[in-house]
All heavy atoms as TSV, in Angstrom:
chain	resi	resn	atom	element	x	y	z
A	1	MET	N	N	-92.515	54.101	126.240
A	1	MET	CA	C	-92.177	55.355	126.844
A	1	MET	C	C	-90.763	55.284	127.422
A	1	MET	O	O	-89.985	56.212	127.248
A	1	MET	CB	C	-93.185	55.700	127.936
A	1	MET	CG	C	-92.976	57.040	128.545
A	1	MET	SD	S	-93.314	58.426	127.478
A	1	MET	CE	C	-95.063	58.325	127.378
A	2	SER	N	N	-90.443	54.186	128.086
A	2	SER	CA	C	-89.113	54.048	128.683
A	2	SER	C	C	-88.010	54.137	127.630
A	2	SER	O	O	-86.989	54.776	127.856
A	2	SER	CB	C	-88.991	52.711	129.426
A	2	SER	OG	O	-89.859	52.692	130.525
A	3	ARG	N	N	-88.245	53.520	126.484
A	3	ARG	CA	C	-87.236	53.574	125.414
A	3	ARG	C	C	-87.047	54.994	124.909
A	3	ARG	O	O	-85.928	55.426	124.647
A	3	ARG	CB	C	-87.618	52.627	124.280
A	3	ARG	CG	C	-87.435	51.177	124.679
A	3	ARG	CD	C	-87.844	50.165	123.664
A	3	ARG	NE	N	-87.712	50.556	122.285
A	3	ARG	CZ	C	-88.269	49.928	121.282
A	3	ARG	NH1	N	-89.018	48.872	121.511
A	3	ARG	NH2	N	-88.105	50.329	120.042
A	4	ALA	N	N	-88.135	55.739	124.759
A	4	ALA	CA	C	-88.038	57.125	124.298
A	4	ALA	C	C	-87.318	57.984	125.333
A	4	ALA	O	O	-86.505	58.842	124.980
A	4	ALA	CB	C	-89.423	57.682	124.007
A	5	ILE	N	N	-87.589	57.746	126.605
A	5	ILE	CA	C	-86.914	58.490	127.671
A	5	ILE	C	C	-85.430	58.137	127.685
A	5	ILE	O	O	-84.567	59.017	127.732
A	5	ILE	CB	C	-87.570	58.218	129.040
A	5	ILE	CG1	C	-88.966	58.864	129.082
A	5	ILE	CG2	C	-86.699	58.730	130.183
A	5	ILE	CD1	C	-89.806	58.476	130.273
A	6	ASP	N	N	-85.128	56.842	127.605
A	6	ASP	CA	C	-83.729	56.410	127.610
A	6	ASP	C	C	-82.961	56.956	126.403
A	6	ASP	O	O	-81.773	57.253	126.503
A	6	ASP	CB	C	-83.638	54.880	127.638
A	6	ASP	CG	C	-84.139	54.291	128.952
A	6	ASP	OD1	O	-84.267	55.054	129.950
A	6	ASP	OD2	O	-84.422	53.077	128.977
A	7	ALA	N	N	-83.643	57.108	125.270
A	7	ALA	CA	C	-83.014	57.647	124.061
A	7	ALA	C	C	-82.964	59.173	124.080
A	7	ALA	O	O	-82.482	59.793	123.135
A	7	ALA	CB	C	-83.774	57.160	122.825
A	8	LYS	N	N	-83.472	59.770	125.158
A	8	LYS	CA	C	-83.529	61.232	125.305
A	8	LYS	C	C	-84.333	61.907	124.192
A	8	LYS	O	O	-84.063	63.033	123.796
A	8	LYS	CB	C	-82.124	61.815	125.404
A	8	LYS	CG	C	-81.366	61.295	126.618
A	8	LYS	CD	C	-80.050	61.971	126.788
A	8	LYS	CE	C	-79.225	61.490	127.940
A	8	LYS	NZ	N	-79.699	60.610	128.911
A	9	ALA	N	N	-85.354	61.183	123.713
A	9	ALA	CA	C	-86.246	61.717	122.683
A	9	ALA	C	C	-87.409	62.494	123.291
A	9	ALA	O	O	-88.029	63.297	122.611
A	9	ALA	CB	C	-86.780	60.583	121.808
A	10	VAL	N	N	-87.692	62.224	124.561
A	10	VAL	CA	C	-88.771	62.920	125.272
A	10	VAL	C	C	-88.272	63.306	126.664
A	10	VAL	O	O	-87.246	62.815	127.124
A	10	VAL	CB	C	-90.056	62.060	125.395
A	10	VAL	CG1	C	-90.642	61.745	124.034
A	10	VAL	CG2	C	-89.799	60.787	126.179
A	11	ARG	N	N	-89.034	64.154	127.309
A	11	ARG	CA	C	-88.690	64.598	128.664
A	11	ARG	C	C	-88.571	63.401	129.616
A	11	ARG	O	O	-89.400	62.489	129.559
A	11	ARG	CB	C	-89.793	65.503	129.208
A	11	ARG	CG	C	-89.955	66.800	128.482
A	11	ARG	CD	C	-91.227	67.486	129.001
A	11	ARG	NE	N	-91.313	68.828	128.518
A	11	ARG	CZ	C	-90.795	69.887	129.162
A	11	ARG	NH1	N	-90.193	69.727	130.304
A	11	ARG	NH2	N	-90.896	71.078	128.635
A	12	PRO	N	N	-87.614	63.417	130.515
A	12	PRO	CA	C	-87.467	62.284	131.441
A	12	PRO	C	C	-88.617	62.153	132.432
A	12	PRO	O	O	-88.884	61.075	132.937
A	12	PRO	CB	C	-86.137	62.578	132.161
A	12	PRO	CG	C	-85.907	64.031	131.991
A	12	PRO	CD	C	-86.580	64.419	130.693
A	13	GLU	N	N	-89.323	63.247	132.707
A	13	GLU	CA	C	-90.425	63.180	133.668
A	13	GLU	C	C	-91.759	62.834	133.014
A	13	GLU	O	O	-92.787	62.751	133.682
A	13	GLU	CB	C	-90.543	64.491	134.459
A	13	GLU	CG	C	-91.028	65.685	133.660
A	13	GLU	CD	C	-89.940	66.488	132.936
A	13	GLU	OE1	O	-88.846	65.967	132.681
A	13	GLU	OE2	O	-90.213	67.652	132.608
A	14	LEU	N	N	-91.746	62.591	131.702
A	14	LEU	CA	C	-92.976	62.269	130.980
A	14	LEU	C	C	-93.528	60.916	131.431
A	14	LEU	O	O	-92.776	59.979	131.660
A	14	LEU	CB	C	-92.691	62.243	129.479
A	14	LEU	CG	C	-93.902	62.291	128.565
A	14	LEU	CD1	C	-94.619	63.631	128.705
A	14	LEU	CD2	C	-93.472	62.074	127.139
A	15	GLU	N	N	-94.833	60.855	131.560
A	15	GLU	CA	C	-95.507	59.616	131.962
A	15	GLU	C	C	-96.474	59.190	130.867
A	15	GLU	O	O	-96.899	60.014	130.052
A	15	GLU	CB	C	-96.269	59.832	133.265
A	15	GLU	CG	C	-95.370	60.198	134.430
A	15	GLU	CD	C	-96.122	60.368	135.736
A	15	GLU	OE1	O	-97.348	60.104	135.781
A	15	GLU	OE2	O	-95.473	60.746	136.723
A	16	VAL	N	N	-96.845	57.936	130.857
A	16	VAL	CA	C	-97.775	57.409	129.859
A	16	VAL	C	C	-99.073	58.204	129.882
A	16	VAL	O	O	-99.605	58.561	128.836
A	16	VAL	CB	C	-98.042	55.904	130.088
A	16	VAL	CG1	C	-99.147	55.407	129.179
A	16	VAL	CG2	C	-96.769	55.108	129.858
A	17	ARG	N	N	-99.561	58.516	131.058
A	17	ARG	CA	C	-100.823	59.253	131.130
A	17	ARG	C	C	-100.707	60.639	130.515
A	17	ARG	O	O	-101.681	61.183	130.022
A	17	ARG	CB	C	-101.355	59.299	132.559
A	17	ARG	CG	C	-100.592	60.183	133.488
A	17	ARG	CD	C	-101.052	59.978	134.905
A	17	ARG	NE	N	-101.104	61.236	135.621
A	17	ARG	CZ	C	-101.557	61.344	136.844
A	17	ARG	NH1	N	-102.016	60.279	137.484
A	17	ARG	NH2	N	-101.565	62.497	137.442
A	18	ASP	N	N	-99.493	61.231	130.505
A	18	ASP	CA	C	-99.287	62.510	129.824
A	18	ASP	C	C	-99.495	62.346	128.325
A	18	ASP	O	O	-100.144	63.171	127.682
A	18	ASP	CB	C	-97.869	63.043	130.064
A	18	ASP	CG	C	-97.567	63.305	131.531
A	18	ASP	OD1	O	-98.486	63.719	132.267
A	18	ASP	OD2	O	-96.402	63.115	131.926
A	19	LEU	N	N	-98.947	61.281	127.786
A	19	LEU	CA	C	-99.086	61.021	126.356
A	19	LEU	C	C	-100.546	60.779	125.983
A	19	LEU	O	O	-101.026	61.274	124.966
A	19	LEU	CB	C	-98.221	59.830	125.951
A	19	LEU	CG	C	-98.079	59.580	124.467
A	19	LEU	CD1	C	-97.564	60.814	123.733
A	19	LEU	CD2	C	-97.159	58.408	124.229
A	20	VAL	N	N	-101.269	60.057	126.811
A	20	VAL	CA	C	-102.695	59.826	126.564
A	20	VAL	C	C	-103.443	61.160	126.545
A	20	VAL	O	O	-104.262	61.411	125.657
A	20	VAL	CB	C	-103.294	58.867	127.623
A	20	VAL	CG1	C	-104.805	58.789	127.500
A	20	VAL	CG2	C	-102.670	57.483	127.499
A	21	ALA	N	N	-103.141	62.037	127.479
A	21	ALA	CA	C	-103.797	63.349	127.522
A	21	ALA	C	C	-103.478	64.163	126.273
A	21	ALA	O	O	-104.355	64.829	125.710
A	21	ALA	CB	C	-103.376	64.112	128.773
A	22	VAL	N	N	-102.236	64.096	125.802
A	22	VAL	CA	C	-101.836	64.818	124.591
A	22	VAL	C	C	-102.610	64.298	123.379
A	22	VAL	O	O	-103.071	65.079	122.538
A	22	VAL	CB	C	-100.312	64.711	124.375
A	22	VAL	CG1	C	-99.901	65.139	122.986
A	22	VAL	CG2	C	-99.581	65.542	125.415
A	23	ILE	N	N	-102.788	63.004	123.290
A	23	ILE	CA	C	-103.543	62.422	122.172
A	23	ILE	C	C	-104.995	62.900	122.218
A	23	ILE	O	O	-105.563	63.288	121.198
A	23	ILE	CB	C	-103.449	60.884	122.196
A	23	ILE	CG1	C	-102.021	60.462	121.848
A	23	ILE	CG2	C	-104.455	60.263	121.226
A	23	ILE	CD1	C	-101.722	59.008	122.111
A	24	VAL	N	N	-105.590	62.907	123.399
A	24	VAL	CA	C	-106.973	63.384	123.543
A	24	VAL	C	C	-107.064	64.856	123.149
A	24	VAL	O	O	-107.983	65.266	122.431
A	24	VAL	CB	C	-107.495	63.152	124.977
A	24	VAL	CG1	C	-108.817	63.857	125.199
A	24	VAL	CG2	C	-107.625	61.657	125.247
A	25	MET	N	N	-106.090	65.664	123.582
A	25	MET	CA	C	-106.092	67.089	123.222
A	25	MET	C	C	-105.978	67.271	121.708
A	25	MET	O	O	-106.655	68.130	121.127
A	25	MET	CB	C	-104.953	67.818	123.922
A	25	MET	CG	C	-105.189	68.048	125.396
A	25	MET	SD	S	-103.878	69.059	126.131
A	25	MET	CE	C	-102.795	67.782	126.754
A	26	THR	N	N	-105.152	66.465	121.080
A	26	THR	CA	C	-104.998	66.559	119.630
A	26	THR	C	C	-106.296	66.186	118.930
A	26	THR	O	O	-106.711	66.863	117.978
A	26	THR	CB	C	-103.857	65.646	119.145
A	26	THR	OG1	O	-102.652	66.028	119.806
A	26	THR	CG2	C	-103.663	65.757	117.651
A	27	MET	N	N	-106.952	65.159	119.401
A	27	MET	CA	C	-108.208	64.738	118.783
A	27	MET	C	C	-109.284	65.813	118.925
A	27	MET	O	O	-110.168	65.931	118.081
A	27	MET	CB	C	-108.685	63.414	119.386
A	27	MET	CG	C	-107.755	62.243	119.089
A	27	MET	SD	S	-107.381	62.036	117.330
A	27	MET	CE	C	-108.983	61.662	116.686
A	28	ALA	N	N	-109.196	66.618	119.980
A	28	ALA	CA	C	-110.173	67.686	120.186
A	28	ALA	C	C	-110.048	68.785	119.139
A	28	ALA	O	O	-110.948	69.597	118.982
A	28	ALA	CB	C	-110.019	68.276	121.586
A	29	THR	N	N	-108.939	68.815	118.390
A	29	THR	CA	C	-108.752	69.851	117.365
A	29	THR	C	C	-109.316	69.439	116.015
A	29	THR	O	O	-109.295	70.237	115.077
A	29	THR	CB	C	-107.257	70.196	117.189
A	29	THR	OG1	O	-106.569	69.075	116.644
A	29	THR	CG2	C	-106.637	70.628	118.504
A	30	VAL	N	N	-109.821	68.213	115.906
A	30	VAL	CA	C	-110.403	67.750	114.644
A	30	VAL	C	C	-111.820	68.309	114.532
A	30	VAL	O	O	-112.635	68.120	115.424
A	30	VAL	CB	C	-110.434	66.204	114.585
A	30	VAL	CG1	C	-111.126	65.724	113.331
A	30	VAL	CG2	C	-109.019	65.649	114.681
A	31	HIS	N	N	-112.085	69.028	113.444
A	31	HIS	CA	C	-113.429	69.563	113.249
A	31	HIS	C	C	-113.728	69.684	111.756
A	31	HIS	O	O	-112.825	69.784	110.924
A	31	HIS	CB	C	-113.610	70.909	113.967
A	31	HIS	CG	C	-112.595	71.950	113.601
A	31	HIS	ND1	N	-112.751	72.799	112.530
A	31	HIS	CD2	C	-111.401	72.252	114.155
A	31	HIS	CE1	C	-111.698	73.596	112.449
A	31	HIS	NE2	N	-110.875	73.280	113.412
A	32	PRO	N	N	-115.006	69.645	111.379
A	32	PRO	CA	C	-115.390	69.618	109.964
A	32	PRO	C	C	-115.032	70.887	109.189
A	32	PRO	O	O	-114.932	70.856	107.966
A	32	PRO	CB	C	-116.902	69.403	109.989
A	32	PRO	CG	C	-117.339	69.726	111.371
A	32	PRO	CD	C	-116.151	69.540	112.262
A	33	ASP	N	N	-114.815	72.006	109.880
A	33	ASP	CA	C	-114.458	73.242	109.179
A	33	ASP	C	C	-112.993	73.285	108.762
A	33	ASP	O	O	-112.538	74.277	108.193
A	33	ASP	CB	C	-114.770	74.456	110.061
A	33	ASP	CG	C	-116.263	74.614	110.303
A	33	ASP	OD1	O	-117.057	74.191	109.434
A	33	ASP	OD2	O	-116.632	75.156	111.354
A	34	ASP	N	N	-112.250	72.227	109.073
A	34	ASP	CA	C	-110.831	72.143	108.715
A	34	ASP	C	C	-110.579	70.804	108.009
A	34	ASP	O	O	-109.884	69.939	108.523
A	34	ASP	CB	C	-109.976	72.262	109.982
A	34	ASP	CG	C	-108.485	72.293	109.698
A	34	ASP	OD1	O	-108.091	72.618	108.554
A	34	ASP	OD2	O	-107.717	71.989	110.621
A	35	PRO	N	N	-111.156	70.629	106.802
A	35	PRO	CA	C	-111.086	69.325	106.138
A	35	PRO	C	C	-109.672	68.877	105.787
A	35	PRO	O	O	-109.419	67.685	105.627
A	35	PRO	CB	C	-111.939	69.509	104.888
A	35	PRO	CG	C	-111.931	70.973	104.629
A	35	PRO	CD	C	-111.838	71.621	105.986
A	36	HIS	N	N	-108.733	69.799	105.671
A	36	HIS	CA	C	-107.360	69.426	105.319
A	36	HIS	C	C	-106.463	69.256	106.545
A	36	HIS	O	O	-105.289	68.933	106.407
A	36	HIS	CB	C	-106.767	70.448	104.350
A	36	HIS	CG	C	-107.561	70.554	103.088
A	36	HIS	ND1	N	-107.648	69.539	102.156
A	36	HIS	CD2	C	-108.349	71.548	102.621
A	36	HIS	CE1	C	-108.440	69.905	101.174
A	36	HIS	NE2	N	-108.886	71.119	101.427
A	37	GLY	N	N	-107.013	69.474	107.733
A	37	GLY	CA	C	-106.291	69.203	108.973
A	37	GLY	C	C	-105.218	70.206	109.346
A	37	GLY	O	O	-104.299	69.879	110.091
A	38	ALA	N	N	-105.302	71.446	108.854
A	38	ALA	CA	C	-104.285	72.456	109.184
A	38	ALA	C	C	-104.200	72.690	110.688
A	38	ALA	O	O	-103.100	72.740	111.251
A	38	ALA	CB	C	-104.567	73.759	108.451
A	39	ASP	N	N	-105.351	72.849	111.333
A	39	ASP	CA	C	-105.340	73.065	112.784
A	39	ASP	C	C	-104.780	71.850	113.503
A	39	ASP	O	O	-103.956	71.970	114.420
A	39	ASP	CB	C	-106.750	73.356	113.312
A	39	ASP	CG	C	-107.251	74.731	112.935
A	39	ASP	OD1	O	-106.426	75.588	112.551
A	39	ASP	OD2	O	-108.474	74.946	113.015
A	40	ARG	N	N	-105.197	70.671	113.107
A	40	ARG	CA	C	-104.719	69.440	113.745
A	40	ARG	C	C	-103.190	69.348	113.649
A	40	ARG	O	O	-102.511	69.068	114.631
A	40	ARG	CB	C	-105.386	68.225	113.107
A	40	ARG	CG	C	-105.000	66.913	113.752
A	40	ARG	CD	C	-105.706	65.728	113.093
A	40	ARG	NE	N	-105.331	65.579	111.703
A	40	ARG	CZ	C	-106.152	65.794	110.663
A	40	ARG	NH1	N	-107.398	66.166	110.868
A	40	ARG	NH2	N	-105.736	65.635	109.436
A	41	ARG	N	N	-102.625	69.620	112.478
A	41	ARG	CA	C	-101.165	69.570	112.312
A	41	ARG	C	C	-100.477	70.629	113.172
A	41	ARG	O	O	-99.450	70.372	113.788
A	41	ARG	CB	C	-100.787	69.732	110.847
A	41	ARG	CG	C	-101.070	68.488	110.019
A	41	ARG	CD	C	-100.449	68.564	108.632
A	41	ARG	NE	N	-100.894	69.729	107.869
A	41	ARG	CZ	C	-102.037	69.794	107.188
A	41	ARG	NH1	N	-102.854	68.760	107.177
A	41	ARG	NH2	N	-102.358	70.881	106.523
A	42	ARG	N	N	-101.064	71.828	113.202
A	42	ARG	CA	C	-100.467	72.914	114.001
A	42	ARG	C	C	-100.446	72.551	115.480
A	42	ARG	O	O	-99.418	72.664	116.149
A	42	ARG	CB	C	-101.249	74.205	113.792
A	42	ARG	CG	C	-100.760	75.353	114.652
A	42	ARG	CD	C	-101.585	76.604	114.430
A	42	ARG	NE	N	-101.234	77.651	115.355
A	42	ARG	CZ	C	-100.197	78.468	115.227
A	42	ARG	NH1	N	-99.390	78.344	114.199
A	42	ARG	NH2	N	-99.954	79.400	116.127
A	43	TYR	N	N	-101.576	72.117	116.014
A	43	TYR	CA	C	-101.646	71.833	117.441
A	43	TYR	C	C	-100.865	70.574	117.816
A	43	TYR	O	O	-100.284	70.506	118.898
A	43	TYR	CB	C	-103.098	71.770	117.917
A	43	TYR	CG	C	-103.772	73.109	117.740
A	43	TYR	CD1	C	-104.968	73.227	117.055
A	43	TYR	CD2	C	-103.178	74.271	118.213
A	43	TYR	CE1	C	-105.570	74.470	116.868
A	43	TYR	CE2	C	-103.767	75.513	118.029
A	43	TYR	CZ	C	-104.960	75.605	117.361
A	43	TYR	OH	O	-105.536	76.825	117.176
A	44	LEU	N	N	-100.818	69.601	116.934
A	44	LEU	CA	C	-99.998	68.422	117.196
A	44	LEU	C	C	-98.528	68.832	117.274
A	44	LEU	O	O	-97.796	68.373	118.149
A	44	LEU	CB	C	-100.206	67.358	116.121
A	44	LEU	CG	C	-99.378	66.094	116.297
A	44	LEU	CD1	C	-99.649	65.442	117.640
A	44	LEU	CD2	C	-99.657	65.122	115.162
A	45	ALA	N	N	-98.084	69.726	116.388
A	45	ALA	CA	C	-96.704	70.204	116.434
A	45	ALA	C	C	-96.424	70.946	117.741
A	45	ALA	O	O	-95.368	70.756	118.359
A	45	ALA	CB	C	-96.412	71.107	115.240
A	46	LEU	N	N	-97.357	71.780	118.178
A	46	LEU	CA	C	-97.188	72.494	119.444
A	46	LEU	C	C	-97.127	71.519	120.622
A	46	LEU	O	O	-96.288	71.662	121.520
A	46	LEU	CB	C	-98.349	73.475	119.661
A	46	LEU	CG	C	-98.292	74.754	118.848
A	46	LEU	CD1	C	-99.632	75.486	118.924
A	46	LEU	CD2	C	-97.179	75.655	119.339
A	47	LEU	N	N	-98.001	70.522	120.615
A	47	LEU	CA	C	-98.002	69.540	121.697
A	47	LEU	C	C	-96.729	68.699	121.682
A	47	LEU	O	O	-96.125	68.446	122.731
A	47	LEU	CB	C	-99.235	68.639	121.593
A	47	LEU	CG	C	-100.560	69.313	121.938
A	47	LEU	CD1	C	-101.729	68.430	121.523
A	47	LEU	CD2	C	-100.629	69.625	123.413
A	48	ALA	N	N	-96.295	68.276	120.504
A	48	ALA	CA	C	-95.085	67.454	120.398
A	48	ALA	C	C	-93.866	68.219	120.886
A	48	ALA	O	O	-92.973	67.642	121.524
A	48	ALA	CB	C	-94.893	66.986	118.960
A	49	GLU	N	N	-93.819	69.503	120.618
A	49	GLU	CA	C	-92.691	70.315	121.089
A	49	GLU	C	C	-92.609	70.275	122.616
A	49	GLU	O	O	-91.517	70.248	123.182
A	49	GLU	CB	C	-92.838	71.756	120.600
A	49	GLU	CG	C	-91.662	72.625	120.902
A	49	GLU	CD	C	-90.358	72.151	120.275
A	49	GLU	OE1	O	-90.381	71.591	119.166
A	49	GLU	OE2	O	-89.304	72.329	120.928
A	50	GLY	N	N	-93.743	70.224	123.272
A	50	GLY	CA	C	-93.758	70.158	124.731
A	50	GLY	C	C	-93.300	68.820	125.286
A	50	GLY	O	O	-92.951	68.715	126.459
A	51	LEU	N	N	-93.268	67.771	124.455
A	51	LEU	CA	C	-92.801	66.462	124.887
A	51	LEU	C	C	-91.280	66.348	124.836
A	51	LEU	O	O	-90.697	65.509	125.510
A	51	LEU	CB	C	-93.405	65.359	124.005
A	51	LEU	CG	C	-94.930	65.254	123.984
A	51	LEU	CD1	C	-95.358	64.189	122.986
A	51	LEU	CD2	C	-95.470	64.945	125.370
A	52	ARG	N	N	-90.663	67.193	124.015
A	52	ARG	CA	C	-89.213	67.120	123.832
A	52	ARG	C	C	-88.477	67.535	125.099
A	52	ARG	O	O	-88.972	68.339	125.886
A	52	ARG	CB	C	-88.800	68.008	122.669
A	52	ARG	CG	C	-89.287	67.474	121.358
A	52	ARG	CD	C	-88.625	68.168	120.189
A	52	ARG	NE	N	-89.066	67.530	118.954
A	52	ARG	CZ	C	-90.013	68.013	118.172
A	52	ARG	NH1	N	-90.607	69.148	118.467
A	52	ARG	NH2	N	-90.364	67.373	117.085
A	53	PRO	N	N	-87.253	67.002	125.261
A	53	PRO	CA	C	-86.458	67.395	126.427
A	53	PRO	C	C	-86.289	68.908	126.500
A	53	PRO	O	O	-86.181	69.584	125.477
A	53	PRO	CB	C	-85.111	66.701	126.182
A	53	PRO	CG	C	-85.447	65.535	125.307
A	53	PRO	CD	C	-86.575	66.025	124.424
A	54	SER	N	N	-86.267	69.411	127.716
A	54	SER	CA	C	-86.160	70.844	127.954
A	54	SER	C	C	-85.435	71.068	129.272
A	54	SER	O	O	-85.538	70.246	130.174
A	54	SER	CB	C	-87.570	71.445	128.025
A	54	SER	OG	O	-87.521	72.779	128.450
A	55	PRO	N	N	-84.714	72.178	129.388
A	55	PRO	CA	C	-84.076	72.462	130.676
A	55	PRO	C	C	-85.094	72.677	131.795
A	55	PRO	O	O	-84.816	72.408	132.956
A	55	PRO	CB	C	-83.282	73.739	130.436
A	55	PRO	CG	C	-83.390	74.067	128.997
A	55	PRO	CD	C	-84.409	73.164	128.377
A	56	ALA	N	N	-86.286	73.145	131.437
A	56	ALA	CA	C	-87.339	73.347	132.438
A	56	ALA	C	C	-88.117	72.055	132.616
A	56	ALA	O	O	-88.480	71.411	131.640
A	56	ALA	CB	C	-88.277	74.462	131.979
A	57	THR	N	N	-88.365	71.677	133.855
A	57	THR	CA	C	-89.139	70.459	134.094
A	57	THR	C	C	-90.617	70.791	134.218
A	57	THR	O	O	-90.993	71.922	134.534
A	57	THR	CB	C	-88.675	69.728	135.368
A	57	THR	OG1	O	-88.806	70.604	136.465
A	57	THR	CG2	C	-87.246	69.264	135.253
A	58	LEU	N	N	-91.430	69.792	133.982
A	58	LEU	CA	C	-92.872	69.952	134.100
A	58	LEU	C	C	-93.273	69.996	135.570
A	58	LEU	O	O	-92.618	69.382	136.404
A	58	LEU	CB	C	-93.585	68.762	133.445
A	58	LEU	CG	C	-93.376	68.580	131.943
A	58	LEU	CD1	C	-93.976	67.248	131.509
A	58	LEU	CD2	C	-94.000	69.724	131.183
A	59	PRO	N	N	-94.361	70.668	135.879
A	59	PRO	CA	C	-94.886	70.574	137.247
A	59	PRO	C	C	-95.283	69.119	137.512
A	59	PRO	O	O	-95.627	68.393	136.575
A	59	PRO	CB	C	-96.124	71.472	137.229
A	59	PRO	CG	C	-96.016	72.306	136.006
A	59	PRO	CD	C	-95.163	71.546	135.039
A	60	PRO	N	N	-95.254	68.667	138.752
A	60	PRO	CA	C	-95.620	67.284	139.040
A	60	PRO	C	C	-97.105	67.030	138.754
A	60	PRO	O	O	-97.923	67.937	138.892
A	60	PRO	CB	C	-95.306	67.111	140.515
A	60	PRO	CG	C	-95.294	68.485	141.068
A	60	PRO	CD	C	-94.900	69.412	139.958
A	61	PRO	N	N	-97.435	65.796	138.363
A	61	PRO	CA	C	-98.842	65.466	138.143
A	61	PRO	C	C	-99.570	65.315	139.477
A	61	PRO	O	O	-98.938	65.226	140.528
A	61	PRO	CB	C	-98.778	64.128	137.404
A	61	PRO	CG	C	-97.510	63.513	137.858
A	61	PRO	CD	C	-96.562	64.656	138.099
A	62	SER	N	N	-100.890	65.267	139.399
A	62	SER	CA	C	-101.660	65.029	140.617
A	62	SER	C	C	-101.382	63.620	141.120
A	62	SER	O	O	-100.848	62.785	140.390
A	62	SER	CB	C	-103.156	65.186	140.335
A	62	SER	OG	O	-103.615	64.122	139.538
A	63	SER	N	N	-101.747	63.356	142.328
A	63	SER	CA	C	-101.503	62.039	142.898
A	63	SER	C	C	-102.655	61.068	142.650
A	63	SER	O	O	-102.563	59.910	143.002
A	63	SER	CB	C	-101.238	62.156	144.396
A	63	SER	OG	O	-102.356	62.730	145.028
A	64	HIS	N	N	-103.741	61.550	142.025
A	64	HIS	CA	C	-104.857	60.635	141.786
A	64	HIS	C	C	-104.508	59.682	140.655
A	64	HIS	O	O	-103.745	60.005	139.763
A	64	HIS	CB	C	-106.149	61.401	141.495
A	64	HIS	CG	C	-106.356	61.729	140.051
A	64	HIS	ND1	N	-105.715	62.776	139.433
A	64	HIS	CD2	C	-107.126	61.146	139.110
A	64	HIS	CE1	C	-106.091	62.829	138.163
A	64	HIS	NE2	N	-106.930	61.854	137.945
A	65	GLU	N	N	-105.040	58.477	140.744
A	65	GLU	CA	C	-104.767	57.480	139.724
A	65	GLU	C	C	-105.740	57.601	138.574
A	65	GLU	O	O	-106.936	57.798	138.768
A	65	GLU	CB	C	-104.823	56.067	140.310
A	65	GLU	CG	C	-103.438	55.533	140.502
A	65	GLU	CD	C	-103.398	54.055	140.794
A	65	GLU	OE1	O	-103.842	53.248	139.958
A	65	GLU	OE2	O	-102.901	53.745	141.878
A	66	VAL	N	N	-105.201	57.490	137.383
A	66	VAL	CA	C	-106.017	57.450	136.180
A	66	VAL	C	C	-106.242	55.973	135.891
A	66	VAL	O	O	-105.283	55.201	135.873
A	66	VAL	CB	C	-105.285	58.135	135.001
A	66	VAL	CG1	C	-106.084	58.023	133.728
A	66	VAL	CG2	C	-105.011	59.592	135.337
A	67	PRO	N	N	-107.483	55.543	135.695
A	67	PRO	CA	C	-107.740	54.111	135.463
A	67	PRO	C	C	-106.852	53.560	134.352
A	67	PRO	O	O	-106.757	54.132	133.273
A	67	PRO	CB	C	-109.215	54.079	135.059
A	67	PRO	CG	C	-109.793	55.307	135.695
A	67	PRO	CD	C	-108.696	56.339	135.653
A	68	GLY	N	N	-106.157	52.486	134.668
A	68	GLY	CA	C	-105.291	51.830	133.698
A	68	GLY	C	C	-103.860	52.339	133.690
A	68	GLY	O	O	-103.016	51.796	132.991
A	69	PHE	N	N	-103.567	53.382	134.485
A	69	PHE	CA	C	-102.230	53.945	134.510
A	69	PHE	C	C	-101.802	54.156	135.953
A	69	PHE	O	O	-102.544	54.711	136.744
A	69	PHE	CB	C	-102.174	55.299	133.777
A	69	PHE	CG	C	-102.533	55.174	132.335
A	69	PHE	CD1	C	-103.818	55.498	131.914
A	69	PHE	CD2	C	-101.635	54.721	131.401
A	69	PHE	CE1	C	-104.183	55.389	130.585
A	69	PHE	CE2	C	-101.977	54.598	130.068
A	69	PHE	CZ	C	-103.248	54.931	129.661
A	70	PRO	N	N	-100.571	53.758	136.280
A	70	PRO	CA	C	-100.103	54.035	137.643
A	70	PRO	C	C	-99.976	55.532	137.857
A	70	PRO	O	O	-99.792	56.293	136.911
A	70	PRO	CB	C	-98.737	53.341	137.697
A	70	PRO	CG	C	-98.329	53.128	136.291
A	70	PRO	CD	C	-99.592	53.080	135.465
A	71	ALA	N	N	-100.079	55.981	139.098
A	71	ALA	CA	C	-100.033	57.410	139.408
A	71	ALA	C	C	-98.734	58.054	138.950
A	71	ALA	O	O	-98.727	59.164	138.462
A	71	ALA	CB	C	-100.238	57.635	140.901
A	72	HIS	N	N	-97.632	57.370	139.079
A	72	HIS	CA	C	-96.340	57.926	138.654
A	72	HIS	C	C	-95.536	56.831	137.981
A	72	HIS	O	O	-94.708	56.199	138.611
A	72	HIS	CB	C	-95.559	58.496	139.835
A	72	HIS	CG	C	-96.258	59.661	140.463
A	72	HIS	ND1	N	-96.334	60.887	139.864
A	72	HIS	CD2	C	-96.948	59.764	141.616
A	72	HIS	CE1	C	-97.027	61.717	140.623
A	72	HIS	NE2	N	-97.421	61.047	141.698
A	73	GLY	N	N	-95.787	56.609	136.707
A	73	GLY	CA	C	-95.074	55.540	136.023
A	73	GLY	C	C	-94.744	55.884	134.602
A	73	GLY	O	O	-95.368	56.712	133.973
A	74	ARG	N	N	-93.687	55.260	134.124
A	74	ARG	CA	C	-93.275	55.430	132.742
A	74	ARG	C	C	-93.987	54.385	131.944
A	74	ARG	O	O	-94.109	54.259	130.870
A	74	ARG	CB	C	-91.760	55.260	132.605
A	74	ARG	CG	C	-91.010	56.343	133.298
A	74	ARG	CD	C	-89.541	56.157	133.481
A	74	ARG	NE	N	-88.807	55.591	132.366
A	74	ARG	CZ	C	-87.512	55.618	132.284
A	74	ARG	NH1	N	-86.806	56.225	133.185
A	74	ARG	NH2	N	-86.872	55.059	131.299
């Protein structure tokens, strides 16, 4: 994550736990009625766009710790 942030490939405020949540959200779009993955590709593209640098910053995350991830860490 730090390398992607340093390369300005993702938002500077992005945290590892954000990426984990995005992966879980993407997996939730997999369903048997879409055998060719059109929905999965569409929603992954929408989610990935939100990871890219933007003039608008994300709202801060909650202060609770997610098991295995620091509350505010890259």
